[in-house]
C-alpha positions as CSV (number, residue, x, y, z in Angstrom):
1,M,0.0,0.0,0.0
2,T,1.4,3.4,-1.0
3,P,1.7,6.2,1.6
4,E,-1.2,8.1,0.0
5,S,-3.4,5.0,-0.3
6,L,-2.8,4.3,3.4
7,L,-3.8,7.8,4.4
8,R,-7.0,7.6,2.3
9,A,-7.8,4.1,3.7
10,A,-7.4,5.4,7.3
11,F,-9.7,8.4,6.5
12,H,-12.4,6.0,5.1
13,A,-12.0,3.7,8.1
14,A,-12.7,6.6,10.4
15,I,-15.8,7.6,8.4
16,D,-17.1,4.0,8.2
17,A,-16.8,3.6,12.0
18,A,-19.1,6.6,12.5
19,H,-21.7,5.7,9.9
20,P,-25.2,5.3,11.2
21,D,-25.5,1.7,10.0
22,A,-22.6,0.9,12.3
23,C,-23.8,2.7,15.4
24,I,-27.6,3.2,15.5
25,P,-28.8,-0.4,15.8
26,R,-27.0,-0.9,19.1
27,W,-28.9,2.0,20.7
28,L,-32.5,1.3,19.9
29,P,-34.7,2.2,22.9
30,S,-37.4,0.0,24.3
31,P,-40.8,0.3,22.5
32,S,-43.5,2.6,23.8
33,R,-47.1,1.8,24.7
34,G,-48.2,4.8,22.6
35,R,-46.9,6.5,19.5
36,T,-43.3,6.5,18.4
37,I,-42.2,9.7,16.6
38,V,-38.7,10.2,15.1
39,V,-37.4,13.7,14.6
40,G,-33.9,15.0,14.0
41,A,-31.4,17.3,12.2
42,G,-27.9,17.2,10.9
43,K,-25.8,16.0,8.0
44,A,-26.2,12.4,9.2
45,A,-29.9,12.7,10.1
46,A,-31.2,11.0,7.0
47,A,-28.9,8.1,7.2
48,M,-29.6,7.8,11.0
49,A,-33.3,7.8,10.2
50,L,-32.9,5.1,7.6
51,A,-30.9,2.9,9.9
52,F,-33.4,3.4,12.7
53,D,-36.3,2.6,10.3
54,R,-34.7,-0.6,9.1
55,H,-34.3,-1.9,12.7
56,W,-37.4,-0.7,14.4
57,E,-40.1,-3.3,14.2
58,A,-43.0,-1.4,15.7
59,D,-45.0,1.5,14.1
60,L,-43.4,4.9,13.8
61,T,-43.7,8.2,12.0
62,G,-41.5,11.2,11.9
63,L,-39.5,13.9,10.1
64,V,-35.8,14.8,9.9
65,V,-33.9,17.5,8.1
66,T,-30.5,17.1,6.6
67,A,-28.1,19.1,4.3
68,T,-28.8,19.3,0.6
69,G,-27.3,16.3,-1.1
70,H,-27.2,14.2,2.1
71,G,-30.8,12.8,1.8
72,E,-31.9,9.2,1.9
73,R,-35.2,7.6,0.9
74,C,-36.7,6.5,4.1
75,P,-39.9,4.4,4.2
76,R,-41.6,5.7,7.3
77,I,-39.7,8.9,8.2
78,E,-40.0,12.0,6.0
79,V,-36.6,13.5,5.0
80,L,-36.3,17.2,4.2
81,E,-33.2,19.0,2.9
82,A,-32.0,22.5,3.7
83,T,-28.9,24.6,3.3
84,H,-25.8,24.5,5.5
85,P,-24.0,26.3,7.2
86,I,-26.1,29.4,6.8
87,P,-29.7,28.8,7.9
88,T,-32.5,29.1,5.3
89,A,-36.3,29.2,5.2
90,A,-36.4,25.4,4.4
91,G,-34.7,24.7,7.7
92,Q,-37.0,27.0,9.5
93,Q,-40.1,25.3,8.1
94,A,-38.7,21.9,9.0
95,A,-38.2,23.1,12.6
96,E,-41.7,24.4,12.8
97,R,-43.1,21.1,11.5
98,I,-41.0,19.2,14.1
99,L,-42.5,21.2,16.9
100,Q,-45.9,20.5,15.5
101,L,-45.2,16.8,15.4
102,V,-44.3,16.6,19.1
103,A,-47.0,18.8,20.4
104,G,-49.8,17.3,22.5
105,L,-48.1,14.0,23.3
106,T,-48.8,11.8,26.3
107,E,-46.7,10.0,28.8
108,H,-47.2,6.8,26.9
109,D,-45.6,8.2,23.7
110,L,-41.9,8.0,22.7
111,V,-39.9,10.6,20.8
112,V,-36.6,9.6,19.3
113,C,-34.4,12.6,18.4
114,L,-31.5,11.9,15.9
115,L,-28.9,14.6,16.0
116,S,-25.6,15.1,14.2
117,G,-23.2,17.8,13.1
118,G,-24.8,20.6,11.1
119,G,-28.0,20.4,13.1
120,S,-27.6,23.9,14.4
121,A,-27.9,25.4,10.9
122,L,-30.4,22.9,9.6
123,L,-32.9,23.5,12.5
124,P,-33.2,27.3,12.7
125,L,-36.2,28.8,14.4
126,P,-35.4,32.4,15.3
127,A,-36.5,33.8,18.6
128,H,-39.6,35.8,18.7
129,G,-38.8,39.3,17.3
130,L,-35.8,38.0,15.3
131,A,-36.0,37.7,11.5
132,L,-34.4,34.8,9.7
133,A,-32.5,37.2,7.5
134,E,-31.0,38.8,10.7
135,K,-30.1,35.4,12.0
136,Q,-28.4,34.5,8.7
137,L,-26.2,37.6,9.0
138,I,-25.3,36.9,12.6
139,T,-24.4,33.3,11.8
140,G,-22.2,34.3,8.9
141,S,-20.4,36.8,11.0
142,L,-19.8,34.3,13.7
143,L,-18.5,31.6,11.3
144,R,-15.9,34.1,9.9
145,S,-14.9,35.5,13.3
146,G,-12.7,32.7,14.6
147,A,-15.1,32.0,17.5
148,T,-15.0,28.5,18.9
149,I,-17.9,26.1,18.2
150,G,-18.9,26.4,21.9
151,E,-19.1,30.2,21.6
152,I,-21.0,30.1,18.3
153,N,-23.5,27.6,19.7
154,C,-24.0,29.6,22.9
155,A,-25.2,32.5,20.7
156,R,-27.3,30.1,18.5
157,R,-29.1,28.7,21.6
158,H,-30.2,32.1,22.8
159,L,-31.4,33.3,19.4
160,S,-33.7,30.2,18.9
161,R,-37.1,28.8,19.8
162,I,-36.0,25.1,19.5
163,K,-32.4,24.9,20.7
164,G,-31.1,25.0,24.2
165,G,-33.6,22.3,25.6
166,R,-36.7,23.8,24.0
167,L,-37.4,20.8,21.8
168,A,-37.2,18.5,24.8
169,A,-39.6,20.8,26.7
170,A,-42.0,20.7,23.7
171,C,-42.0,16.8,23.9
172,H,-43.0,16.7,27.6
173,P,-44.6,14.5,29.0
174,A,-43.5,11.9,26.4
175,R,-40.4,9.9,26.9
176,L,-37.5,11.4,24.9
177,V,-34.5,9.5,23.7
178,T,-31.7,11.4,21.9
179,L,-29.2,9.5,19.8
180,A,-26.4,11.8,18.7
181,I,-23.3,11.5,16.5
182,S,-20.9,14.0,18.0
183,D,-19.1,16.6,15.8
184,V,-17.7,18.7,18.7
185,P,-14.6,18.4,20.8
186,G,-15.4,16.7,24.1
187,D,-18.7,15.4,22.8
188,A,-20.8,17.8,25.0
189,P,-24.5,17.3,24.3
190,L,-25.1,21.0,24.7
191,D,-23.0,21.7,21.7
192,I,-24.2,18.9,19.4
193,A,-26.7,20.7,17.1
194,S,-26.8,23.4,19.9
195,G,-28.5,21.1,22.4
196,P,-32.2,21.1,21.5
197,T,-32.9,18.3,23.9
198,V,-30.7,19.1,26.9
199,A,-30.6,21.7,29.6
200,D,-28.5,24.8,29.0
201,F,-26.4,26.2,31.8
202,T,-25.3,29.2,29.7
203,T,-27.3,32.4,29.7
204,C,-28.5,35.3,27.5
205,A,-25.7,37.3,29.1
206,D,-23.2,34.8,27.9
207,A,-24.6,34.9,24.4
208,L,-24.4,38.7,24.3
209,A,-20.8,38.5,25.5
210,V,-19.9,36.3,22.6
211,L,-21.5,38.6,20.1
212,Q,-19.7,41.6,21.6
213,R,-16.4,39.8,21.9
214,Y,-16.3,39.1,18.2
215,R,-17.8,42.5,17.2
216,V,-20.8,40.9,15.6
217,D,-23.2,43.6,14.5
218,V,-26.7,42.9,15.8
219,P,-29.9,45.0,16.0
220,S,-30.4,47.0,19.1
221,R,-33.6,45.2,20.0
222,V,-31.6,41.9,20.0
223,V,-29.1,43.4,22.4
224,A,-32.0,44.6,24.6
225,A,-33.7,41.2,24.5
226,L,-30.5,39.4,25.6
227,R,-29.8,41.9,28.3
228,A,-33.3,41.5,29.7
229,G,-33.0,37.7,29.5
230,E,-36.2,37.5,27.3
231,W,-34.8,34.6,25.2
232,E,-33.5,32.4,28.0
233,S,-33.1,28.7,27.3
234,V,-34.2,25.7,29.4
235,K,-32.1,25.3,32.5
236,P,-30.9,22.3,34.6
237,G,-33.6,21.0,36.9
238,D,-36.5,21.9,34.6
239,P,-39.2,19.2,35.3
240,R,-40.0,19.0,31.5
241,L,-36.6,17.3,31.1
242,G,-37.3,14.6,33.7
243,R,-38.1,11.8,31.1
244,S,-35.3,12.5,28.7
245,E,-32.2,10.4,28.1
246,Y,-29.2,11.2,25.8
247,H,-26.7,8.8,24.1
248,V,-23.6,9.8,22.0
249,V,-23.6,6.8,19.6
250,A,-20.5,7.9,17.6
251,A,-17.7,10.3,18.2
252,S,-14.2,11.2,17.0
253,Q,-12.3,8.9,19.4
254,Q,-13.8,5.7,18.0
255,S,-13.1,6.8,14.5
256,L,-9.5,7.6,15.3
257,E,-9.3,4.1,16.9
258,A,-10.6,2.6,13.7
259,A,-7.9,4.4,11.7
260,A,-5.3,3.3,14.3
261,R,-6.2,-0.3,13.9
262,L,-5.9,-0.1,10.1
263,A,-2.4,1.5,10.5
264,A,-1.3,-1.2,12.9
265,A,-2.5,-3.9,10.5
266,H,-0.1,-2.5,7.9
267,G,2.9,-2.4,10.2
268,V,2.6,1.3,11.0
269,T,2.6,2.4,14.7
270,P,-0.4,4.6,15.5
271,W,-0.3,7.5,17.9
272,I,-3.6,9.2,18.7
273,V,-2.5,12.6,19.7
274,S,-5.9,13.9,20.7
275,D,-9.6,13.7,19.7
276,R,-10.3,17.3,20.7
277,L,-7.7,19.6,19.2
278,E,-9.0,23.2,18.9
279,G,-7.6,26.6,18.1
280,E,-6.7,28.5,14.9
281,A,-6.2,25.9,12.1
282,R,-2.8,27.3,11.1
283,T,-1.6,27.4,14.7
284,V,-2.6,23.7,15.2
285,G,-0.9,22.9,11.9
286,R,2.4,24.4,13.0
287,D,2.2,22.7,16.3
288,M,1.7,19.4,14.6
289,A,4.8,20.0,12.5
290,G,6.6,20.4,15.8
291,R,5.4,17.0,17.0
292,V,6.6,15.5,13.7
293,A,10.0,17.0,14.4
294,D,10.2,15.3,17.8
295,V,9.3,12.0,16.1
296,V,12.0,12.4,13.4
297,R,14.8,13.7,15.6
298,A,14.3,11.7,18.8
299,G,11.8,8.9,18.0
300,R,9.4,10.2,20.7
301,P,6.8,9.2,21.7
302,V,6.9,6.8,18.8
303,R,9.4,5.8,16.1
304,P,8.8,5.7,12.4
305,P,7.0,4.2,10.6
306,C,4.2,5.8,12.5
307,L,0.9,7.5,12.0
308,L,-0.1,10.6,14.1
309,L,-3.8,10.9,14.4
310,S,-6.0,13.7,15.7
311,G,-9.5,15.0,15.7
312,G,-11.4,17.9,17.1
313,E,-12.5,21.1,15.5
314,T,-10.2,24.0,14.6
315,T,-11.3,27.4,13.5
316,V,-10.4,29.8,10.7
317,T,-10.5,33.6,11.1
318,V,-11.2,34.6,7.5
319,R,-9.4,37.8,6.7
320,G,-8.4,37.2,3.1
321,P,-10.5,36.8,-0.1
322,G,-10.2,33.0,0.0
323,R,-12.8,30.3,0.7
324,G,-11.6,29.2,4.1
325,G,-11.7,25.5,5.1
326,R,-10.1,24.6,8.4
327,N,-8.6,21.3,7.4
328,V,-6.9,22.6,4.3
329,E,-5.7,25.6,6.2
330,F,-4.3,23.3,8.9
331,L,-2.6,21.2,6.2
332,L,-1.0,24.2,4.4
333,A,0.4,25.7,7.6
334,F,1.7,22.2,8.6
335,G,3.5,21.8,5.3
336,L,5.0,25.2,5.4
337,E,6.3,24.7,9.0
338,L,7.6,21.3,8.1
339,G,9.7,22.6,5.3
340,S,11.7,20.3,3.0
341,C,11.1,16.9,4.4
342,D,11.0,13.6,2.5
343,N,9.0,10.6,3.7
344,V,6.3,12.7,5.5
345,F,2.8,12.6,4.1
346,A,-0.3,14.1,5.7
347,L,-4.1,14.1,5.1
348,A,-6.6,16.4,6.7
349,G,-10.3,16.3,6.0
350,D,-13.8,16.7,7.4
351,T,-15.6,13.5,8.0
352,D,-18.8,14.9,6.6
353,G,-17.1,15.4,3.2
354,I,-17.3,19.2,3.4
355,D,-14.5,21.4,4.6
356,G,-15.9,24.8,5.3
357,M,-18.3,25.7,2.6
358,E,-16.7,23.6,-0.1
359,A,-17.9,20.2,-1.5
360,V,-14.3,19.0,-0.8
361,A,-13.4,17.0,2.3
362,G,-9.8,18.2,2.6
363,A,-6.4,17.5,0.9
364,I,-3.1,15.6,1.1
365,W,0.4,17.0,1.7
366,K,3.2,15.1,0.0
367,P,7.0,15.4,0.2
368,D,7.0,17.0,-3.3
369,T,4.1,19.4,-2.7
370,S,6.3,22.5,-2.4
371,R,8.4,21.6,-5.4
372,R,5.3,21.0,-7.6
373,A,3.8,24.3,-6.4
374,A,6.9,26.2,-7.3
375,A,6.9,24.7,-10.7
376,L,3.4,26.1,-11.3
377,G,4.3,29.5,-9.9
378,L,2.2,29.0,-6.8
379,D,3.2,30.8,-3.6
380,P,1.9,28.7,-0.6
381,N,2.5,31.5,1.8
382,R,0.3,33.8,-0.2
383,F,-2.5,31.2,-0.4
384,L,-2.3,30.8,3.4
385,E,-2.4,34.5,3.9
386,D,-5.5,34.7,1.7
387,N,-7.3,31.8,3.5
388,D,-7.4,30.1,0.2
389,A,-5.8,26.7,0.8
390,H,-8.6,25.0,-1.2
391,S,-7.4,26.7,-4.4
392,F,-3.8,25.8,-3.6
393,F,-4.4,22.1,-3.2
394,G,-7.0,22.1,-6.0
395,S,-4.4,23.5,-8.4
396,L,-2.1,20.6,-7.5
397,G,-4.8,18.0,-7.9
398,D,-4.3,17.0,-4.2
399,S,-7.9,17.7,-2.9
400,V,-9.7,14.9,-1.2
401,V,-13.2,14.5,-2.5
402,T,-15.6,12.0,-0.9
403,G,-19.0,13.4,-1.6
404,P,-21.5,13.4,1.2
405,T,-20.5,10.7,3.8
406,R,-23.8,10.9,5.7
407,T,-22.0,11.1,9.0
408,N,-20.0,13.7,10.9
409,V,-17.4,13.3,13.7
410,N,-15.6,16.5,12.6
411,D,-11.9,16.9,11.7
412,F,-9.7,14.0,10.8
413,R,-5.9,14.5,10.6
414,A,-3.3,11.9,9.8
415,V,0.4,12.4,9.4
416,L,2.5,9.4,8.2
417,V,6.2,9.5,9.1
418,L,8.3,6.9,7.3
419,P,11.9,5.9,8.2
420,D,14.6,8.3,7.1
421,A,12.2,11.2,7.1
422,C,13.7,14.7,6.6
423,G,17.0,13.0,5.7
424,R,17.5,11.5,9.2
């Protein structure tokens, strides 16, 4: 197996480990005496619904919303598509219909909520007094600001009528079971799809602080509503959450472990650096190059041949005219920091198949990437400065394109260090 094919195989092993077909059947709840209603949102929601439908023997009905192009034909659960990452009217209509579906239930009914990455944007229902167009502008500003996913989702929860535990409250008194595929570092339920079925310990004041910290322009009435606590979310101890349970059925760590097993089977020592790396993508990339230097110079903590694996979610503060993409920005910064170094290959990609707003999962760095770029007159430093790493790797033919994977456990990064790397 070539170095590039090993990296690609490791990436696909990580994706397969998080596919709904592999994780949903093990978490089916006990049947209800009344109705069973399935709802959900996220890039994996349609595939999760299909897996649930296939294995659920009793009657059920429901509706989930997923990203455009990520849909599945599901016999008993309606699947709608909406745009991601900026919320649209299609997502708002889906959110309204989901609230209608769970209204008026009894204690004998069961609601199964299927959540995955992308659910925050795909399930928009602006707070009373907030227009969808205003929420779109706020979301776009936050995504470009460099804010962490926790900060972004804090703001989203307090600008919503369905997030921050509000969906769970609407299901009361029915039993509620949430099955989630985590796309956030640490797998905190509050940040998966902005926590529509769990209590929220953050406040309107916290949300306002995020908007002000990143200088997001919001209408004065939004500021006033947040200051007055008018849009407060559902808090811990709320009795409406008393019959709710939550299970993370797939996350970054198990996907990294699947990639590690594949590497070991091919005689390559795996090292899972972390499943929750955060920070500016270019900074994380430079740090990873430093870890590779330790491996090459001192053989620590592992000796080549080895595969350094990491997950989590980095951020990109878009200042240039480029298209962003945290995985490709990580990779370009990594390669520039690494410098001239033979026998080091790297792949960085998003497990949902979309890095940033591009229908490209990520890219591959090879020992000859810099030389090939120079031959084409491409200045990698300029592309990094412009936040345009997608164009850089696309020009070299080194993009990684998977199409919709129908799952999402966030970033996947793999660095393969072979013996005699960097001439040592």
